[in-house]
Chimera marker file (.cmm) of the C-alpha trace (Angstrom):
<marker_set name="trace">
<marker id="1" x="9.135" y="7.205" z="12.291" r="1" g="1" b="0" radius="0.5"/>
<marker id="2" x="8.741" y="9.352" z="9.159" r="1" g="1" b="0" radius="0.5"/>
<marker id="3" x="10.231" y="8.536" z="5.686" r="1" g="1" b="0" radius="0.5"/>
<marker id="4" x="10.783" y="10.508" z="2.746" r="1" g="1" b="0" radius="0.5"/>
<marker id="5" x="9.569" y="11.184" z="-0.750" r="1" g="1" b="0" radius="0.5"/>
<marker id="6" x="12.102" y="11.187" z="-3.184" r="1" g="1" b="0" radius="0.5"/>
<marker id="7" x="10.731" y="14.813" z="-3.390" r="1" g="1" b="0" radius="0.5"/>
<marker id="8" x="11.690" y="15.592" z="0.982" r="1" g="1" b="0" radius="0.5"/>
<marker id="9" x="8.308" y="15.095" z="1.442" r="1" g="1" b="0" radius="0.5"/>
<marker id="10" x="7.433" y="13.665" z="4.955" r="1" g="1" b="0" radius="0.5"/>
<marker id="11" x="5.434" y="11.124" z="5.064" r="1" g="1" b="0" radius="0.5"/>
<marker id="12" x="4.357" y="9.140" z="8.207" r="1" g="1" b="0" radius="0.5"/>
<marker id="13" x="4.739" y="5.784" z="9.206" r="1" g="1" b="0" radius="0.5"/>
<marker id="14" x="4.295" y="3.297" z="12.285" r="1" g="1" b="0" radius="0.5"/>
<marker id="15" x="5.705" y="-0.146" z="12.036" r="1" g="1" b="0" radius="0.5"/>
<marker id="16" x="4.594" y="-3.023" z="14.782" r="1" g="1" b="0" radius="0.5"/>
<marker id="17" x="4.851" y="-6.734" z="14.900" r="1" g="1" b="0" radius="0.5"/>
<marker id="18" x="7.876" y="-9.081" z="13.439" r="1" g="1" b="0" radius="0.5"/>
<marker id="19" x="8.127" y="-11.674" z="10.983" r="1" g="1" b="0" radius="0.5"/>
<marker id="20" x="7.116" y="-10.848" z="7.212" r="1" g="1" b="0" radius="0.5"/>
<marker id="21" x="6.242" y="-7.351" z="6.241" r="1" g="1" b="0" radius="0.5"/>
<marker id="22" x="2.690" y="-5.908" z="5.278" r="1" g="1" b="0" radius="0.5"/>
<marker id="23" x="1.811" y="-2.365" z="4.068" r="1" g="1" b="0" radius="0.5"/>
<marker id="24" x="-0.769" y="-1.037" z="4.580" r="1" g="1" b="0" radius="0.5"/>
<marker id="25" x="-2.719" y="1.659" z="2.521" r="1" g="1" b="0" radius="0.5"/>
<marker id="26" x="-5.298" y="3.473" z="3.856" r="1" g="1" b="0" radius="0.5"/>
<marker id="27" x="-8.882" y="4.848" z="1.797" r="1" g="1" b="0" radius="0.5"/>
<marker id="28" x="-9.397" y="8.424" z="0.790" r="1" g="1" b="0" radius="0.5"/>
<marker id="29" x="-7.930" y="10.258" z="-0.856" r="1" g="1" b="0" radius="0.5"/>
<marker id="30" x="-7.860" y="12.443" z="1.835" r="1" g="1" b="0" radius="0.5"/>
<marker id="31" x="-8.600" y="10.218" z="4.412" r="1" g="1" b="0" radius="0.5"/>
<marker id="32" x="-5.737" y="9.164" z="7.424" r="1" g="1" b="0" radius="0.5"/>
<marker id="33" x="-4.511" y="5.665" z="8.956" r="1" g="1" b="0" radius="0.5"/>
<marker id="34" x="-7.341" y="4.393" z="10.845" r="1" g="1" b="0" radius="0.5"/>
<marker id="35" x="-5.366" y="0.110" z="10.973" r="1" g="1" b="0" radius="0.5"/>
<marker id="36" x="-4.549" y="0.488" z="14.368" r="1" g="1" b="0" radius="0.5"/>
<marker id="37" x="-6.860" y="-1.972" z="15.593" r="1" g="1" b="0" radius="0.5"/>
<marker id="38" x="-5.926" y="-4.224" z="11.955" r="1" g="1" b="0" radius="0.5"/>
<marker id="39" x="-2.521" y="-4.097" z="12.859" r="1" g="1" b="0" radius="0.5"/>
<marker id="40" x="-2.573" y="-4.728" z="16.402" r="1" g="1" b="0" radius="0.5"/>
<marker id="41" x="-4.600" y="-7.967" z="15.763" r="1" g="1" b="0" radius="0.5"/>
<marker id="42" x="-1.505" y="-9.021" z="12.778" r="1" g="1" b="0" radius="0.5"/>
<marker id="43" x="1.356" y="-8.109" z="14.459" r="1" g="1" b="0" radius="0.5"/>
<marker id="44" x="2.269" y="-11.470" z="16.418" r="1" g="1" b="0" radius="0.5"/>
<marker id="45" x="1.804" y="-13.151" z="12.783" r="1" g="1" b="0" radius="0.5"/>
<marker id="46" x="3.533" y="-10.176" z="10.375" r="1" g="1" b="0" radius="0.5"/>
<marker id="47" x="5.716" y="-6.836" z="10.915" r="1" g="1" b="0" radius="0.5"/>
<marker id="48" x="2.978" y="-4.552" z="10.004" r="1" g="1" b="0" radius="0.5"/>
<marker id="49" x="3.953" y="-1.038" z="8.644" r="1" g="1" b="0" radius="0.5"/>
<marker id="50" x="1.124" y="2.173" z="8.544" r="1" g="1" b="0" radius="0.5"/>
<marker id="51" x="1.975" y="5.276" z="6.504" r="1" g="1" b="0" radius="0.5"/>
<marker id="52" x="-0.540" y="7.993" z="6.129" r="1" g="1" b="0" radius="0.5"/>
<marker id="53" x="-0.361" y="8.906" z="2.726" r="1" g="1" b="0" radius="0.5"/>
<marker id="54" x="1.056" y="12.454" z="1.095" r="1" g="1" b="0" radius="0.5"/>
<marker id="55" x="-1.579" y="15.383" z="2.794" r="1" g="1" b="0" radius="0.5"/>
<marker id="56" x="-3.063" y="12.846" z="4.272" r="1" g="1" b="0" radius="0.5"/>
<marker id="57" x="-3.039" y="12.694" z="8.767" r="1" g="1" b="0" radius="0.5"/>
<marker id="58" x="0.400" y="13.296" z="10.403" r="1" g="1" b="0" radius="0.5"/>
<marker id="59" x="2.339" y="13.334" z="6.725" r="1" g="1" b="0" radius="0.5"/>
<marker id="60" x="2.707" y="16.590" z="5.350" r="1" g="1" b="0" radius="0.5"/>
<marker id="61" x="0.897" y="18.728" z="3.236" r="1" g="1" b="0" radius="0.5"/>
<marker id="62" x="1.996" y="19.226" z="-0.327" r="1" g="1" b="0" radius="0.5"/>
<marker id="63" x="0.823" y="18.129" z="-3.715" r="1" g="1" b="0" radius="0.5"/>
<marker id="64" x="1.618" y="17.289" z="-6.346" r="1" g="1" b="0" radius="0.5"/>
<marker id="65" x="-1.324" y="14.844" z="-6.016" r="1" g="1" b="0" radius="0.5"/>
<marker id="66" x="-1.565" y="12.216" z="-8.738" r="1" g="1" b="0" radius="0.5"/>
<marker id="67" x="-1.666" y="8.121" z="-8.422" r="1" g="1" b="0" radius="0.5"/>
<marker id="68" x="1.976" y="8.333" z="-9.901" r="1" g="1" b="0" radius="0.5"/>
<marker id="69" x="3.314" y="10.195" z="-6.760" r="1" g="1" b="0" radius="0.5"/>
<marker id="70" x="1.220" y="8.606" z="-4.617" r="1" g="1" b="0" radius="0.5"/>
<marker id="71" x="2.960" y="4.997" z="-5.791" r="1" g="1" b="0" radius="0.5"/>
<marker id="72" x="6.069" y="6.972" z="-6.029" r="1" g="1" b="0" radius="0.5"/>
<marker id="73" x="5.107" y="7.917" z="-2.096" r="1" g="1" b="0" radius="0.5"/>
<marker id="74" x="4.792" y="4.032" z="-1.678" r="1" g="1" b="0" radius="0.5"/>
<marker id="75" x="7.588" y="2.694" z="-3.109" r="1" g="1" b="0" radius="0.5"/>
<marker id="76" x="9.873" y="5.694" z="-0.562" r="1" g="1" b="0" radius="0.5"/>
<marker id="77" x="8.045" y="4.044" z="2.479" r="1" g="1" b="0" radius="0.5"/>
<marker id="78" x="9.017" y="0.224" z="1.012" r="1" g="1" b="0" radius="0.5"/>
<marker id="79" x="12.944" y="1.761" z="1.020" r="1" g="1" b="0" radius="0.5"/>
<marker id="80" x="12.936" y="4.110" z="3.628" r="1" g="1" b="0" radius="0.5"/>
<marker id="81" x="12.202" y="1.073" z="5.829" r="1" g="1" b="0" radius="0.5"/>
<marker id="82" x="14.772" y="-1.319" z="4.450" r="1" g="1" b="0" radius="0.5"/>
<marker id="83" x="12.523" y="-3.732" z="1.985" r="1" g="1" b="0" radius="0.5"/>
<marker id="84" x="13.357" y="-5.090" z="-0.871" r="1" g="1" b="0" radius="0.5"/>
<marker id="85" x="9.672" y="-6.911" z="-1.155" r="1" g="1" b="0" radius="0.5"/>
<marker id="86" x="6.492" y="-6.499" z="0.672" r="1" g="1" b="0" radius="0.5"/>
<marker id="87" x="2.953" y="-7.610" z="0.911" r="1" g="1" b="0" radius="0.5"/>
<marker id="88" x="0.656" y="-4.406" z="0.167" r="1" g="1" b="0" radius="0.5"/>
<marker id="89" x="-2.939" y="-4.447" z="2.054" r="1" g="1" b="0" radius="0.5"/>
<marker id="90" x="-5.080" y="-1.770" z="0.270" r="1" g="1" b="0" radius="0.5"/>
<marker id="91" x="-8.674" y="-0.930" z="1.131" r="1" g="1" b="0" radius="0.5"/>
<marker id="92" x="-10.525" y="1.454" z="-0.998" r="1" g="1" b="0" radius="0.5"/>
<marker id="93" x="-8.460" y="4.016" z="-2.648" r="1" g="1" b="0" radius="0.5"/>
<marker id="94" x="-5.151" y="2.564" z="-1.049" r="1" g="1" b="0" radius="0.5"/>
<marker id="95" x="-6.431" y="-0.729" z="-2.772" r="1" g="1" b="0" radius="0.5"/>
<marker id="96" x="-6.969" y="1.241" z="-6.155" r="1" g="1" b="0" radius="0.5"/>
<marker id="97" x="-2.967" y="2.554" z="-5.225" r="1" g="1" b="0" radius="0.5"/>
<marker id="98" x="-1.920" y="-0.687" z="-4.112" r="1" g="1" b="0" radius="0.5"/>
<marker id="99" x="-2.791" y="-2.555" z="-7.035" r="1" g="1" b="0" radius="0.5"/>
<marker id="100" x="-1.641" y="0.065" z="-8.901" r="1" g="1" b="0" radius="0.5"/>
<marker id="101" x="2.285" y="-0.343" z="-7.373" r="1" g="1" b="0" radius="0.5"/>
<marker id="102" x="2.067" y="-3.895" z="-7.777" r="1" g="1" b="0" radius="0.5"/>
<marker id="103" x="1.138" y="-3.730" z="-11.129" r="1" g="1" b="0" radius="0.5"/>
<marker id="104" x="4.179" y="-1.212" z="-11.723" r="1" g="1" b="0" radius="0.5"/>
<marker id="105" x="6.595" y="-3.078" z="-9.856" r="1" g="1" b="0" radius="0.5"/>
<marker id="106" x="5.555" y="-6.620" z="-9.184" r="1" g="1" b="0" radius="0.5"/>
<marker id="107" x="9.434" y="-8.079" z="-8.287" r="1" g="1" b="0" radius="0.5"/>
<marker id="108" x="8.728" y="-5.998" z="-5.123" r="1" g="1" b="0" radius="0.5"/>
<marker id="109" x="5.136" y="-7.470" z="-4.183" r="1" g="1" b="0" radius="0.5"/>
<marker id="110" x="5.075" y="-10.509" z="-2.681" r="1" g="1" b="0" radius="0.5"/>
<marker id="111" x="1.341" y="-10.388" z="-1.822" r="1" g="1" b="0" radius="0.5"/>
<marker id="112" x="-1.530" y="-8.329" z="-2.234" r="1" g="1" b="0" radius="0.5"/>
<marker id="113" x="-4.979" y="-7.715" z="-0.566" r="1" g="1" b="0" radius="0.5"/>
<marker id="114" x="-7.869" y="-5.676" z="-2.151" r="1" g="1" b="0" radius="0.5"/>
<marker id="115" x="-10.274" y="-4.946" z="0.021" r="1" g="1" b="0" radius="0.5"/>
<marker id="116" x="-13.233" y="-3.052" z="-1.463" r="1" g="1" b="0" radius="0.5"/>
<marker id="117" x="-11.100" y="-1.285" z="-4.274" r="1" g="1" b="0" radius="0.5"/>
<marker id="118" x="-13.120" y="0.593" z="-7.646" r="1" g="1" b="0" radius="0.5"/>
<marker id="119" x="-14.431" y="-1.245" z="-10.688" r="1" g="1" b="0" radius="0.5"/>
<marker id="120" x="-12.073" y="0.398" z="-12.865" r="1" g="1" b="0" radius="0.5"/>
<marker id="121" x="-9.012" y="-1.281" z="-11.374" r="1" g="1" b="0" radius="0.5"/>
<marker id="122" x="-10.744" y="-4.183" z="-10.492" r="1" g="1" b="0" radius="0.5"/>
<marker id="123" x="-10.466" y="-5.256" z="-14.248" r="1" g="1" b="0" radius="0.5"/>
<marker id="124" x="-6.491" y="-4.719" z="-13.622" r="1" g="1" b="0" radius="0.5"/>
<marker id="125" x="-6.548" y="-6.775" z="-10.340" r="1" g="1" b="0" radius="0.5"/>
<marker id="126" x="-8.413" y="-9.624" z="-12.428" r="1" g="1" b="0" radius="0.5"/>
<marker id="127" x="-5.470" y="-9.721" z="-15.167" r="1" g="1" b="0" radius="0.5"/>
<marker id="128" x="-2.388" y="-9.199" z="-11.928" r="1" g="1" b="0" radius="0.5"/>
<marker id="129" x="-3.687" y="-12.488" z="-10.588" r="1" g="1" b="0" radius="0.5"/>
<marker id="130" x="-4.374" y="-14.434" z="-14.034" r="1" g="1" b="0" radius="0.5"/>
<marker id="131" x="-1.043" y="-13.570" z="-14.673" r="1" g="1" b="0" radius="0.5"/>
<marker id="132" x="0.649" y="-14.634" z="-11.024" r="1" g="1" b="0" radius="0.5"/>
<marker id="133" x="-1.634" y="-17.798" z="-10.746" r="1" g="1" b="0" radius="0.5"/>
<marker id="134" x="-3.194" y="-19.096" z="-14.234" r="1" g="1" b="0" radius="0.5"/>
<marker id="135" x="-5.681" y="-20.978" z="-12.306" r="1" g="1" b="0" radius="0.5"/>
<marker id="136" x="-7.442" y="-18.399" z="-10.731" r="1" g="1" b="0" radius="0.5"/>
<marker id="137" x="-11.463" y="-18.472" z="-12.517" r="1" g="1" b="0" radius="0.5"/>
<marker id="138" x="-12.772" y="-15.537" z="-14.559" r="1" g="1" b="0" radius="0.5"/>
<marker id="139" x="-16.124" y="-14.013" z="-12.035" r="1" g="1" b="0" radius="0.5"/>
<marker id="140" x="-18.565" y="-14.724" z="-13.162" r="1" g="1" b="0" radius="0.5"/>
<link id1="1" id2="2" r="1" g="1" b="0" radius="0.2"/>
<link id1="2" id2="3" r="1" g="1" b="0" radius="0.2"/>
<link id1="3" id2="4" r="1" g="1" b="0" radius="0.2"/>
<link id1="4" id2="5" r="1" g="1" b="0" radius="0.2"/>
<link id1="5" id2="6" r="1" g="1" b="0" radius="0.2"/>
<link id1="6" id2="7" r="1" g="1" b="0" radius="0.2"/>
<link id1="7" id2="8" r="1" g="1" b="0" radius="0.2"/>
<link id1="8" id2="9" r="1" g="1" b="0" radius="0.2"/>
<link id1="9" id2="10" r="1" g="1" b="0" radius="0.2"/>
<link id1="10" id2="11" r="1" g="1" b="0" radius="0.2"/>
<link id1="11" id2="12" r="1" g="1" b="0" radius="0.2"/>
<link id1="12" id2="13" r="1" g="1" b="0" radius="0.2"/>
<link id1="13" id2="14" r="1" g="1" b="0" radius="0.2"/>
<link id1="14" id2="15" r="1" g="1" b="0" radius="0.2"/>
<link id1="15" id2="16" r="1" g="1" b="0" radius="0.2"/>
<link id1="16" id2="17" r="1" g="1" b="0" radius="0.2"/>
<link id1="17" id2="18" r="1" g="1" b="0" radius="0.2"/>
<link id1="18" id2="19" r="1" g="1" b="0" radius="0.2"/>
<link id1="19" id2="20" r="1" g="1" b="0" radius="0.2"/>
<link id1="20" id2="21" r="1" g="1" b="0" radius="0.2"/>
<link id1="21" id2="22" r="1" g="1" b="0" radius="0.2"/>
<link id1="22" id2="23" r="1" g="1" b="0" radius="0.2"/>
<link id1="23" id2="24" r="1" g="1" b="0" radius="0.2"/>
<link id1="24" id2="25" r="1" g="1" b="0" radius="0.2"/>
<link id1="25" id2="26" r="1" g="1" b="0" radius="0.2"/>
<link id1="26" id2="27" r="1" g="1" b="0" radius="0.2"/>
<link id1="27" id2="28" r="1" g="1" b="0" radius="0.2"/>
<link id1="28" id2="29" r="1" g="1" b="0" radius="0.2"/>
<link id1="29" id2="30" r="1" g="1" b="0" radius="0.2"/>
<link id1="30" id2="31" r="1" g="1" b="0" radius="0.2"/>
<link id1="31" id2="32" r="1" g="1" b="0" radius="0.2"/>
<link id1="32" id2="33" r="1" g="1" b="0" radius="0.2"/>
<link id1="33" id2="34" r="1" g="1" b="0" radius="0.2"/>
<link id1="34" id2="35" r="1" g="1" b="0" radius="0.2"/>
<link id1="35" id2="36" r="1" g="1" b="0" radius="0.2"/>
<link id1="36" id2="37" r="1" g="1" b="0" radius="0.2"/>
<link id1="37" id2="38" r="1" g="1" b="0" radius="0.2"/>
<link id1="38" id2="39" r="1" g="1" b="0" radius="0.2"/>
<link id1="39" id2="40" r="1" g="1" b="0" radius="0.2"/>
<link id1="40" id2="41" r="1" g="1" b="0" radius="0.2"/>
<link id1="41" id2="42" r="1" g="1" b="0" radius="0.2"/>
<link id1="42" id2="43" r="1" g="1" b="0" radius="0.2"/>
<link id1="43" id2="44" r="1" g="1" b="0" radius="0.2"/>
<link id1="44" id2="45" r="1" g="1" b="0" radius="0.2"/>
<link id1="45" id2="46" r="1" g="1" b="0" radius="0.2"/>
<link id1="46" id2="47" r="1" g="1" b="0" radius="0.2"/>
<link id1="47" id2="48" r="1" g="1" b="0" radius="0.2"/>
<link id1="48" id2="49" r="1" g="1" b="0" radius="0.2"/>
<link id1="49" id2="50" r="1" g="1" b="0" radius="0.2"/>
<link id1="50" id2="51" r="1" g="1" b="0" radius="0.2"/>
<link id1="51" id2="52" r="1" g="1" b="0" radius="0.2"/>
<link id1="52" id2="53" r="1" g="1" b="0" radius="0.2"/>
<link id1="53" id2="54" r="1" g="1" b="0" radius="0.2"/>
<link id1="54" id2="55" r="1" g="1" b="0" radius="0.2"/>
<link id1="55" id2="56" r="1" g="1" b="0" radius="0.2"/>
<link id1="56" id2="57" r="1" g="1" b="0" radius="0.2"/>
<link id1="57" id2="58" r="1" g="1" b="0" radius="0.2"/>
<link id1="58" id2="59" r="1" g="1" b="0" radius="0.2"/>
<link id1="59" id2="60" r="1" g="1" b="0" radius="0.2"/>
<link id1="60" id2="61" r="1" g="1" b="0" radius="0.2"/>
<link id1="61" id2="62" r="1" g="1" b="0" radius="0.2"/>
<link id1="62" id2="63" r="1" g="1" b="0" radius="0.2"/>
<link id1="63" id2="64" r="1" g="1" b="0" radius="0.2"/>
<link id1="64" id2="65" r="1" g="1" b="0" radius="0.2"/>
<link id1="65" id2="66" r="1" g="1" b="0" radius="0.2"/>
<link id1="66" id2="67" r="1" g="1" b="0" radius="0.2"/>
<link id1="67" id2="68" r="1" g="1" b="0" radius="0.2"/>
<link id1="68" id2="69" r="1" g="1" b="0" radius="0.2"/>
<link id1="69" id2="70" r="1" g="1" b="0" radius="0.2"/>
<link id1="70" id2="71" r="1" g="1" b="0" radius="0.2"/>
<link id1="71" id2="72" r="1" g="1" b="0" radius="0.2"/>
<link id1="72" id2="73" r="1" g="1" b="0" radius="0.2"/>
<link id1="73" id2="74" r="1" g="1" b="0" radius="0.2"/>
<link id1="74" id2="75" r="1" g="1" b="0" radius="0.2"/>
<link id1="75" id2="76" r="1" g="1" b="0" radius="0.2"/>
<link id1="76" id2="77" r="1" g="1" b="0" radius="0.2"/>
<link id1="77" id2="78" r="1" g="1" b="0" radius="0.2"/>
<link id1="78" id2="79" r="1" g="1" b="0" radius="0.2"/>
<link id1="79" id2="80" r="1" g="1" b="0" radius="0.2"/>
<link id1="80" id2="81" r="1" g="1" b="0" radius="0.2"/>
<link id1="81" id2="82" r="1" g="1" b="0" radius="0.2"/>
<link id1="82" id2="83" r="1" g="1" b="0" radius="0.2"/>
<link id1="83" id2="84" r="1" g="1" b="0" radius="0.2"/>
<link id1="84" id2="85" r="1" g="1" b="0" radius="0.2"/>
<link id1="85" id2="86" r="1" g="1" b="0" radius="0.2"/>
<link id1="86" id2="87" r="1" g="1" b="0" radius="0.2"/>
<link id1="87" id2="88" r="1" g="1" b="0" radius="0.2"/>
<link id1="88" id2="89" r="1" g="1" b="0" radius="0.2"/>
<link id1="89" id2="90" r="1" g="1" b="0" radius="0.2"/>
<link id1="90" id2="91" r="1" g="1" b="0" radius="0.2"/>
<link id1="91" id2="92" r="1" g="1" b="0" radius="0.2"/>
<link id1="92" id2="93" r="1" g="1" b="0" radius="0.2"/>
<link id1="93" id2="94" r="1" g="1" b="0" radius="0.2"/>
<link id1="94" id2="95" r="1" g="1" b="0" radius="0.2"/>
<link id1="95" id2="96" r="1" g="1" b="0" radius="0.2"/>
<link id1="96" id2="97" r="1" g="1" b="0" radius="0.2"/>
<link id1="97" id2="98" r="1" g="1" b="0" radius="0.2"/>
<link id1="98" id2="99" r="1" g="1" b="0" radius="0.2"/>
<link id1="99" id2="100" r="1" g="1" b="0" radius="0.2"/>
<link id1="100" id2="101" r="1" g="1" b="0" radius="0.2"/>
<link id1="101" id2="102" r="1" g="1" b="0" radius="0.2"/>
<link id1="102" id2="103" r="1" g="1" b="0" radius="0.2"/>
<link id1="103" id2="104" r="1" g="1" b="0" radius="0.2"/>
<link id1="104" id2="105" r="1" g="1" b="0" radius="0.2"/>
<link id1="105" id2="106" r="1" g="1" b="0" radius="0.2"/>
<link id1="106" id2="107" r="1" g="1" b="0" radius="0.2"/>
<link id1="107" id2="108" r="1" g="1" b="0" radius="0.2"/>
<link id1="108" id2="109" r="1" g="1" b="0" radius="0.2"/>
<link id1="109" id2="110" r="1" g="1" b="0" radius="0.2"/>
<link id1="110" id2="111" r="1" g="1" b="0" radius="0.2"/>
<link id1="111" id2="112" r="1" g="1" b="0" radius="0.2"/>
<link id1="112" id2="113" r="1" g="1" b="0" radius="0.2"/>
<link id1="113" id2="114" r="1" g="1" b="0" radius="0.2"/>
<link id1="114" id2="115" r="1" g="1" b="0" radius="0.2"/>
<link id1="115" id2="116" r="1" g="1" b="0" radius="0.2"/>
<link id1="116" id2="117" r="1" g="1" b="0" radius="0.2"/>
<link id1="117" id2="118" r="1" g="1" b="0" radius="0.2"/>
<link id1="118" id2="119" r="1" g="1" b="0" radius="0.2"/>
<link id1="119" id2="120" r="1" g="1" b="0" radius="0.2"/>
<link id1="120" id2="121" r="1" g="1" b="0" radius="0.2"/>
<link id1="121" id2="122" r="1" g="1" b="0" radius="0.2"/>
<link id1="122" id2="123" r="1" g="1" b="0" radius="0.2"/>
<link id1="123" id2="124" r="1" g="1" b="0" radius="0.2"/>
<link id1="124" id2="125" r="1" g="1" b="0" radius="0.2"/>
<link id1="125" id2="126" r="1" g="1" b="0" radius="0.2"/>
<link id1="126" id2="127" r="1" g="1" b="0" radius="0.2"/>
<link id1="127" id2="128" r="1" g="1" b="0" radius="0.2"/>
<link id1="128" id2="129" r="1" g="1" b="0" radius="0.2"/>
<link id1="129" id2="130" r="1" g="1" b="0" radius="0.2"/>
<link id1="130" id2="131" r="1" g="1" b="0" radius="0.2"/>
<link id1="131" id2="132" r="1" g="1" b="0" radius="0.2"/>
<link id1="132" id2="133" r="1" g="1" b="0" radius="0.2"/>
<link id1="133" id2="134" r="1" g="1" b="0" radius="0.2"/>
<link id1="134" id2="135" r="1" g="1" b="0" radius="0.2"/>
<link id1="135" id2="136" r="1" g="1" b="0" radius="0.2"/>
<link id1="136" id2="137" r="1" g="1" b="0" radius="0.2"/>
<link id1="137" id2="138" r="1" g="1" b="0" radius="0.2"/>
<link id1="138" id2="139" r="1" g="1" b="0" radius="0.2"/>
<link id1="139" id2="140" r="1" g="1" b="0" radius="0.2"/>
</marker_set>
């Protein structure tokens, strides 16, 4: 199923499973969704939504390309699939994108799985976690 961003860019999505939603954000930029086997393993427990980011894989290739644009595209995926709130799983660049989205829209994110993100955004992740749960210890 394709979703349209607010500028009408076509974004490829696929959903599997049932239950609470989890949107997966792939690495890159420039790569595409490669998490089919992980999505299949999670599908008995969650509604897993995979998508190819703008300019990647099966999504339309056109700019602009920026963190803000990618976050707006992620929001288009969320709203296009009728999700009020969702958990996010991000790997590498996708972790950066998921964290940016969670920081910008905490009311739209139920949980965040941040996997192998960048150092710069790791500081923001720690601040996000501290705000959400004051008992999270400082690493090191």
